[in-house]
C-alpha positions in Angstrom: 68.1 275.4 73.3 71.9 276.6 73.8 74.0 274.6 71.8 76.6 272.1 73.1 80.1 271.7 71.6 81.5 268.6 70.3 83.4 268.4 73.6 80.5 268.8 75.6 78.4 266.3 73.9 81.1 263.7 74.1 81.3 264.5 78.0 77.5 264.2 78.1 77.7 260.7 76.1 80.1 259.6 78.9 78.2 261.0 81.7 75.0 259.2 80.4 76.5 255.6 79.6 77.8 255.9 83.4 74.3 256.5 84.8 72.8 253.5 86.4 69.5 253.1 88.5 71.1 255.0 91.4 72.4 258.7 91.3 74.9 260.1 93.3 74.4 263.7 94.6 76.9 265.0 92.4 76.1 263.2 89.2 72.6 264.4 90.0 73.5 267.9 90.1 75.4 267.5 86.7 72.5 265.6 84.9 69.6 268.3 86.2 71.9 270.9 85.0 72.5 269.4 81.6 68.6 268.3 81.4 67.6 272.0 82.0 70.1 273.3 79.4 68.7 270.7 77.1 65.0 271.5 77.7 66.0 275.3 77.6 63.9 276.1 80.8 65.0 276.7 84.5 63.3 273.9 86.6 63.8 273.5 90.5 66.1 270.3 90.8 63.9 267.9 92.5 64.8 265.8 96.1 66.7 262.6 95.7 63.9 260.8 97.2 61.8 257.8 95.7 58.8 260.1 95.1 61.0 262.2 92.5 62.2 259.0 90.5 59.8 260.1 87.7 61.6 263.5 87.4 64.9 261.9 87.3 63.9 259.3 84.6 62.9 262.1 82.5 65.9 264.0 83.0 67.9 260.8 81.9 65.8 259.9 79.2 65.8 263.4 77.8 69.5 263.6 77.8 69.9 259.9 76.3 67.5 261.0 73.4 69.6 264.3 72.9 72.6 262.1 72.7 71.3 259.7 70.1 70.2 262.7 67.8 73.9 263.9 68.1 75.6 260.7 67.1 
């Protein structure tokens, strides 16, 4: 995993605290970029359709867990 600066972690906390049940395309791009950075893997961003909800849920939960570890 590539290290995050303290400022990046603060921004990540703000981002994830504002995420609700619906991701806008702009927020989804940021969430996916941060998620792939945390897992240190290049994964293609899923579509925004309902069938991809599991992928987005996994990304958001991964970020939430990462933020909790860096409190």
